[in-house]
N, C-alpha and C positions, 0 to 999 in steps of 0.2 A: 326685628325692630328697626334696624338700619334701613332695610328695604322699604318698610312702611314710610319712614321719614323721607327717604329719597323720592318715593312716589308723591307724597304730600308736597315736598319742595318743588317737584316738577310741575304738579298741578297749579300751585300758587304762582310759579313763574309763568306758566302758560296764561293763567288768568290775568296776571299783571301785564303781560305783553299784549293781550287782547284789549285790555282796558286802555293801554297807551295808544294802541292802534286806533281805537275808536275816538279817543281824545284828539289824536293828530288829524284824523279825517274830519272831525267836526270843526277843528280849528281851520283846516283848509277850506271848508265850506264857508265859514264866517268870512274868510279873506276874499271870497268870490262874490260877496254881496248877494246872498241867496234870496229867492222869492219862493213862496209856497202856493201851489195850485191844488185845488180839490175839485173833483168831478163827481157829482152825485148822479148815479144811474138808478135803474129800476131795481137792481139786485145787490149793488155794492157801492162803496165809497172809495174811489181811487184818489191817491194823493201823491204829489211829487214835489221835490225841491229842485229849483232851477237856478243856475248861475245867470248873471245879467246878460250873457251872450247866448242864452238858450240851452246851454249844456245841461243835460239831465244828471243831477248829482245823487238823487235818492228817489225811490218810488216804492209804493206799497198799495195794497188794496184790502179793505175790510168788508166782509159780507154784511148786508143789512139784516140778514137772519130774521126776517119777519117784523122788524121794527116798524112802527108807525108814529105819526104825530111828533110829540115832544121827544120821544126816544131817538128819532132820526136826528133832530136838532142837537140833542145831547151828544150823539156820536160825532157829529161834525165839530162841535165845540171842543170835545175831548181831543180829537186828532189834531185840530188846528192849534190848540194851546200846547200840546206835547211837542209837535214837530216845529212850530215856530220858535219855541224856547230852546229846544235841543239844537237847532241849526242856526239860531240867531237870525231868523228870516226878517227881512225889512218890511214885508207886506204880504197879505194873503188875498188870493182871488178864488172865488167859488162859482162854479157853473151848475145850474139846476135844470132839470127836465120839465120846463114849464114857462111861466111868466115871472119875471122879477119886476115888482112895482117900485120903481126907484124913488118916487115921491114919498112913499111910506116905509120903504125898506123891508117890504114883505114879499112872500113867495106864494104863488099858486102852482102846485105840482100835482096833476091829476092822478099820477100813479102812487102817490103817498097819502094814504088816508089821514085826514086832519091837517093837511097843508092847503087849505083854501085861501088863507091870508096869514101865513106863518111869519112871525117877526124875527126872521133869521139875522138880519143885520144888527139889531140891538143886542141879540144874544152874543154874537161874536165880538162886537165892540166892547161889551162889558168885560170880556176876558182880559183886556189890556188897558182899560181905563184911558183910552185915547192915545196910547203910546205906539200903536201899531195900526197901520192902515189896512182896511178891509174893503173889498169890493165884491159885488155879486152880479151875475148876469145870466141870461138864458144860455142853454147849450148851443143853440144855433149861432148866437153872437160869438160864443167862445170858439166855435169851429173856424170862422173866418179870421178871428184874431190869431189862432194857432197857425193856420196856413200862411198868413202874411208874415208871421214872425219866423217860423222855422220850416214851412212846408212849401207847397207848390206855388203859392202866391207871394213869395218873399219880395218885398219892395213895392208891391202894388198899392195904389191909393184908391182904386175903384175896382172892386172885385166882389164876387158873390159865391158863397158856398151853398150849393143845392144839396140838401141832405134828404135821402130817402131810405127809410128803414121801417120800423114799426109805424112811424108817422112820417110826415113830410114838412120840412121847414127850410128857411133860407136865412143865412147870415149875410147881411148886406153892408159893405163898406163903400161909402161914397165920399170922395174928397178926403180920405184918410180917417173918417169917423164912422163908427157903427151907427146905422139908422135904427132907432128904437120906436119912434112914433109917440103920439100923444098918450096912449095908454100902455106903452111898452109892448105892443102886439105886432109891430112891424116885422115882416118876414114870415108870417103865418100863411105861407103860400099853399098849404094843403087846401085852402078855401078858394083858390083860383077857379073861376068858372070856365071850364074847358069843354063842356058838353051840354046838350039839351036832350030831353026836357029835364026840369028840376025834379029831384027825388027827395022825399022827406029825410032819408038817411044822410043826405049831404049836410044837414044842420049839425049833426054830431061831429063830423070830421072833415067836411068839405068835399067838393066834387073831385079835385085832383087827387087827394089822398084816398078817396073812395076806390080809385082804380089804379093809381100809380105807386102806392106804398107796398110793402111786403104783404100785409093783410089784404090790401086792395087787389093785388094779383090773385089772391085766393078767392076773394069775392067774385071777381069777374069769371074765374074758372068755374065756380059753383053755378053762377047764373047761366053760363053757356051749357054746362052739363044738364041743367034743368030743362033747357029748351031742346037739347040734342039727345033725345031719348035713345037713339041708335048707337050713341058713342059707348064703346066698351073698352076704352084704352086704360092705361096704367093709372091715370089720375083718379078715376072713379074708385079704384081700390082703396084709396086713402080716406075717402069719405070726409068726416069732420076733422081728421088728423092731417089733412092736406096743408102743406106749407109752401112758401115761395121757393124753397130749395128744390122740392120735388118738381115744381113747374119748370124751373130752369133746366133741371136734369132731363125732363121729358122733352123739352124743346130741342135739346141736342140729339134726341132720337126721333125727331120729326113727328111728334105727337100732334094731331090736328088741333086739339083744344089748347094745348100749351102754345102752339104757334100763334093762334089768334090772340091769346092773352098777352104774349110778349110783343106782337106787332102793334096791338092797341096801346100798350105801355110806351113803346118807342115813340109813337105819334104824340102821346100826351107829354112825355118828358121833353120832346123837341118843341112842342107848342109852349110849354111853360118856360123853357129856356128862352124862346123867342120873345115872349112877353117881358121877361126880365131884362133881356138885352135891349129891347126897344125902350123900356122905361128908364133904365139906369146907365146905358152905354158903358158897361164895364170893360176893363182890360182883359179880364178872363172870368170864366165860370168854372168853379171847382166842384166836381161831382163826388159825393161821399155818402157815408151811411152804409148799412148792411146790404141794401139792394145793389149798390154800386161796388160790390165785390164782383158777383157774377155778371152784372149788367154793364160793367165798364167796357167790355168788349164791343158794345154797341155804340160807343161814343161817336164814331164817324157817322153812323146812321142817324143818331140824335142830332148831330150838327146839320146834316143834310136836311132833316125835317125842319129844324129851326130856321134854316136859310129860306125856306118857302114862306114863312110867316113873319119873320123879323124885319125891322126897318133895314133897308139894304146897306146903308153906309155903316150902321152900328154892327151888323153881323160880320162884316169883313174886318172889323177892327178888334174883334174879340177872339180869344182862344178858349177852347174847351179842354179841360185837363182833369185827370183823376186825382183824388186826394193823395198827397205824399205822406201824410201822417196816419192815415187809416183811422183806427179806433182811438188813437191817441190825440186826435185833433182837438177834442174838447179839453183834455188835460193840459196840453200846451197852451191852449187859449186861456185857461184859468191862470196859468203862470204869467202870461203876458198881461192879463187883466190886473194881477197883483202889481206888476211892474209899472203899469200905466197909472194906477191909483196912487202909488207912492211918488211918482214923478209929479203928480198934480197937487200934492200936499203943500 
């Protein structure tokens, strides 16, 4: 009996200490004036609590687990309310994979069924009855906000984040402000016209994205293999399961199709960067997204290609760099978005 009491007493003591530790940590977070950032992706909702100097205080991720429409909104609302109250966050920023229509406070997210014009802002504001600032923006805008706050573009007022992954987009900072455009579509550079003739499939995702994104590399490889009937290299073995990762791997082994795919992409990445440099005269262009994991090794070649096409003064004034935050750029950007909207209240 005494042994049982001792074990129970020990367990209670441990639980009490753990509770005190959590309370002390949360009190510390409150003293740091925390901000909440959420990054909605295709398969999960990432969330993080940041101090006002950008220090990451807490992070978590929740799988979407097949949620669609209002269920995704409910998940964002639930995590926002729980974390904002738990850590006494001053404001919340949310980045979404699509378009945020600021005039209406609604979201279009093509990878989430039912999110053609979803009223996310009203849902989140209703949680706090006006006592807590909430801001929403696109993932591409969040990327440049994250990099200028805690990443490769810290301190820059004119910078561009060129993101290439499943799709292609750009977060554009000009004069210290994110450019969003009349319909909040600014930065949709997947539709840059970089090749001729026009093909109907460009309507869906744009000319640049058709060849320069991860799926775009695969499209080009399939097109080439269709015309090169004598090709019997490793890429043909993958058939419809071919991915950009296999193309990069085959390129390292001098596969002729992979070589043509990557050489074409380097030209397009350089041409797109040249257009952005000539249009916006940025201090730097940050390259990120899933493609610019393996493709970051080509940055010098991309710059050399851009130099051929860009306005000559502007190209000498810009630096090309890889993302310092990697896959966290959007999450940090959501935190910076929260901080910005609270400052503007």
